N, C-alpha and C positions, 0 to 999 in steps of 0.2 A: 399281620392282624390277628389270625388265629394264633401263634405264639404269645401276644401280648394277652388275648381273651382268655388262656387255657393257663397264666398266670404266671408267663415268664419274667425274669428280674429284670434284663433289659434286652433289645434289639439291637442289631447290628446292620449299618448297612455301606456300601461300598461295590469296587474300591473306587475312591473319587480323583485319585492321579496315579500315573504308573508307577509301578513298584517293584522293585525287585528283590524283594523277599517269597515270592509267590506268583505265579501268571493269574492274573483274576481274568474269571468268566464273564464279569459284568463291569459295565463301568454306573457310578451314580453321579448324580447333581447333589449341588445344597439344596435345591427345590426339591428334593423327596424328605430330606431331615427338613424341613418345614411345614409342609404336610403332614409329614409324623406326629411333630409335635402340637399341630393346631387340633388334632384329633385322640389322641393316647397320654397319658398319663404313664406309661411304663418310660423310663429311660432309654435315649438311641446311642448308640458308638458310630462315631466314623469310623472308617481303617480305611487303610489304601493309602501309601505313598506321602502320607501327609509327614509336613517338616514345622517349624516356626513357622517360615516364610509361607508356607499358602494355609495355616491351619487356621487363622481367623476368620475366613468367612464361613466356614464349618459350623462355628460355635456360634457366629452374627445368626447364620440359618437355624439355630435349634438344637443343635448335638449336646448333650451333656457330656461325653466323652470322646475325647478320641485316644484311640490305639495305635501306638507308634512303635514301631524296632528303630528301622534304620534313622529313622527322625530325632533319635536319639543317638544311637552307638557310631552314625555315619557322619558328626555334624563337626563340621571343622574344627571349631574350638572345645571339643570335646563332649561328654553328655553331660556334664555338671551347666555346664553352658547352656545346654538345648532346652534340660530340665526347666530354668531360669528361664528360659525366652516362651516357653511353654508355658507357665504359669501366668506369663504376661499377660497371653491369650483371653485366659480366662478372670483376669484380675478385673 
């Protein structure tokens, strides 16, 4: 909240799911995104183990952006297919 009040361009919350990119210090739930988006106009980013298969509830909760790494680069059908799948979540 302090970051938003001091002019941050966005805030990030996570990790929402298990991830191999790094060891998360905390885990978050979609309820945190909903709470944030109801109180603040500053966009929020969801991060941590997000894939095309599990990302939709985060967008539905109010995430403005999804930060993904393995969800694209480790996708079974390749990165382009992953990007198309992620785009459909926001569509």
